[in-house]
N, C-alpha and C positions, 0 to 999 in steps of 0.2 A: 504493500500500500504506500510506502514511503515516496516512491518516485512520482506519483500522481497526487501527492498530498499538498494542499494549499491552506493557508490561514485566511479566514474571512475577517478582515480588520476594517474598522471605520471609527470615525470620531470627528472632532472639530479641527479644522486646519488652523494652525497658529502662524500668522504671517510674519511674526517677529523671528521665530526659530525656523520657519519654513518646514515644519514637521506636523505630522498627524498626532493630535492629542487624544488618546483613547480613554483618558480618565476625566476629561472635562465634563461638566454638567451645565449645559446651556439653558435648559428650562425655557425654551422659546416656543413651546407649544406645537412643534412640528413633528412629533413622534410618528404619527400616522403616515405622513408624507415620507419621512425617512425610512420607515419599515417597508412601504410600498416600493421605494427606490431600491432597497436592498433585495427584496424578493425578485423584482424584475432584473436586476443586475445578476443575481444568482442564476436565474433562468438563462439569461444571455451567456453567462460564463459557461454553463453546461452545454449550451448549443455549440460553443467553440471547442470545449474540452469535455466531451461526453464521458471519458474514463476517469475524470478527476474526482477527488474527494476533498470536500471543504471541512476544515475544523472550525467549529463555532464554540468559542469560549470567551466569556467576559474578562475584562481586565481586572475585575474583582469578583468575588463569590456572589455578591449582590447582583451584579450585572449578568452573571451566568444564570442566576435564578430568574431574572427578568426575561432573558432570551428563552429559557425553558417555559416560562408562562406563556410567552408569545407562541412558541411551538405548540404547546398544549391547546391554547385557545383557537388555533387555526389548524389543528390536526386533520380535520376532515379534508381540507384543501391540500395541505402539505403532503399527506401520504399518497395523494394521486399524482404528485409531481416528483417527489423525492423519496429516497430511502434514507432513514435516519437511524443511526446506532448511537447509544449513549455510553459514556464511560463512567463506571462507578467503582471506586476503590481500585483503580488501575485495570479493571476488567471491562472489555466491551460486552455490552448486553445485546445478544443477538435476537431480540424480539421487540415488540412495541414497548417504548419506554413506559415505566410506571411513574406517572407524573406526580405522585405523592412523595417521591424520593428526590433528593437534590443530587444532580449529576455534576461531574467535573467538567465535562465538555461533550459536544455532539459531533458526530461525523456524518456529513450529508453527501449523498451521491445521487445521480440521476436515476430515476426508475427505468 
């Protein structure tokens, strides 16, 4: 899996440092727009790289739980587009994630 493994990273661009800040909290009310952009970008990415696997992990445990909640809340749609495996205690869970647990990260590939 390593050679086709990519990290999905996003955050606010810092024009001073010219870097992506994945720990910033902008609270500017655009979370729905940001998530829609991420989903579309993910679909476009898999169109170009159908064998790729994306790692989704927050820069903090709190953010990883937020991403997990988003996956859970949109599971009906997501499972039609993507295959998702969760990592728990260093072990990949080879079934539908149990969303009552807190996972370390998620591996997403195209269905």
